[in-house]
N, C-alpha and C positions, 0 to 999 in steps of 0.2 A: 764099271761104275766108279770105282776108286780112281782109276787112271784118268777118267774124264774130269773128275773133281780136282785132281792134282793139276791137270793141264789148265783147267779154268782158273785155278787159284794163282798159278804163276804167270798166266798170260798165254793165250792160245794163238795170238797173232802178233805180228810186228807192230801193228797199229796200237794194240793194247799195251804192249811193252813200252813203246815210245811215249804213250800217254802217261803211263805210270812214272817213267823217268822224268818227264816234264813236271808232273805234279810233285815228284820228289824233290826236284831242284827248287821249286817254289816253296815247298815246306822247309827245306834247308835254309833258304834265305830268310824266311819268317822266323824260324827258330834262332838263327844267328842274330837277327836284329833284337828279338826279345831277350836273348841271352846278353847281348851288349848293353841293352837299356837297363837291365836289372842287375848287372854285375857290380858289386860294391867296391871292388878294388880297381883303382885307376891305373896303376903301373903294371898290371898283369892282364894279358889277353889270351884267351883260349878259344880255339875254333873246334867245332864238332860237338855233337851231343848224341848219345851218352858218353862216347869215347872221345877224349881230346886228342885230335891228330896233329894239331899245330898249337904251340904255346910260345908266347913272347912275353918278356918282362923287361923292366927298366927301373930306374935309369941305368943305361948301359954304359960302362966305362969305355974309353977309346980302345980300339984293337981287341975287343972281345966279342964273342957271339952271344947274343941274348935271345936266341930263338932255338926252339927244338921242334922237330916234326917226327911223326911216327907213321910210316906208310901202312903198317899192319892195322893200326887203329882206324885209318881212313877206309881201308877195305872192309873192316868190321862194321863201321858206320854205314857204308853203302849197302852192304848185305842186309843189315838189320833194318834200315829204312825201307829197302825194297820189299822185304818180308812184311813189314807193317803196312805198306801201301797195298800189297797183294791181299792182305787180310781185310783191309777196309773195303776194297773193291768187291771181294768175295762176299762179305757180309751184306753190303748194299745190294748186290745182285740177288742174294737169298731173300732179303726183305722185299725187294721189288717183285720177285716171283710169287712170294706168299701173298702180297697185296693184290696182285693180278688174279691169283687163284680165288681169293676171298671175294673180289669184285665179280668175277665170273660166276661164282656160286650164288651170289645175291641176285644177279640178273636172271637166273634161271628159275 
């Protein structure tokens, strides 16, 4: 039972995993736009939430690097967002199954 729930939670088919990844990319784009629209500082840009994996700042003097990136934060963001998406799908499935059960009980 626990093994089946874990498999359902993380995705039991490639189709489900790919759907979660597409949904995750869409969520990432939405969060990035909301973050950009609400960010009060004009000369600083950070990508990634909750971990900033790419940061840029300015004004940048000539012959200097005004950008920093952290691949570990990118991996942490990907893993965290995939976990959140799995949790959302898992909860929606449980709610749907509960609603189907209640509807079936009412019809009998």
